[in-house]
C-alpha angles and dihedrals in degrees: 000000000000113000100177140026127234135175121239106199118200117184143186114224119212112070089355114064090001126058127218090284091050091250125141094188095115090056094054098104091056093041090053092050092049090053093047090051092050093239113149120239116206123194112219117184148138087247123104124257089250090055093048099041096083093049090051090051092047089052092048093237125164094178127108121275121227106211140178096028094307095314093125148010121226109200120188106255091231094047120136086222089076133065114229093255097045099084100094099153115037128186117178106310096342138084109224121217116184117218107210115330130014122229089246090061092045092050092047092055097040096045090043089057090047091054094045101040102026096238110178110230140113134195148177092294089059096048135075122235088260090053091052091048090051094048096044104033090237122137116250095263093051091044090054090053090048091052092054097095136160106174112017141050123203113210140180112226113216098169132088125292089242092057090046089057089051091048092050092050094052092045091051088058087059092049092254120132134193120229118193114227133176100279103003147039109239120217109208145152126258096277120104137182091279090057089050092052091048091051091052091049090055090054092053093043090053094046095044108026092165091066127091100216118211108198116216117186128187128197145142110202143055090264087066097050098097092044091052093048092052093057133093088226119024117197115200113205110206128221121230089273093048137271119336095193138064104185124187105230135140088260128012123195121191111210113228096227138031125263124345095351092057091041089056095049094046095048093045089053092051092045090056087065097048106036 
């Protein structure tokens, strides 16, 4: 039986915790209070683990990372959330747990269809680090981190819209979906950011069964909608022209400012209620 209440804060990154210059400085007061209260902060993003690892270190986090749009959990290998024999797939200092389908499975299906049907597309698995840097504008180091994927594959589609519809239909039969991003189409399994947040919650519930966990999620875009609606408290971070989301959650908080400044104000306000 739960004897105490804690917040589990799960946040999107770009335009949510991070501002336009990828800084979280304006959120520091709330981040410090979360840490002092012992409330976990979980990063949940479309980015790869390799891309998020440095930010987690800069923030002093020892919590799991939800990466690649919920496709996987990266749990610190020395985490108390894991038993000693539970780290089956290790990468650097993290244990990797795939939610749904691995990238290897996705590539096998997608490339098999390309070979059989002649679909015209290419993706990160086809390109060198230099190619990825050229196509994304990232430097080589950042491009290498972006290529380090476990659960998703960004592609550029060069075929007809009709063939794309056919490709999507066949992939759907294999439980693979296509998410449209800014530059790329992303091939991914059925898991989303809400699934990633739910998987993290289960880890904390198992490790601390005496705690009543109140899940707080923060996001700004359509990709965050499901994650927000799965929370106890959903925090909508607005853009400069106002909020872009209207999630249905038990409680919805609209941050007063965009990005890290709004993140800070919203979390401080919620913390005032819980500690």
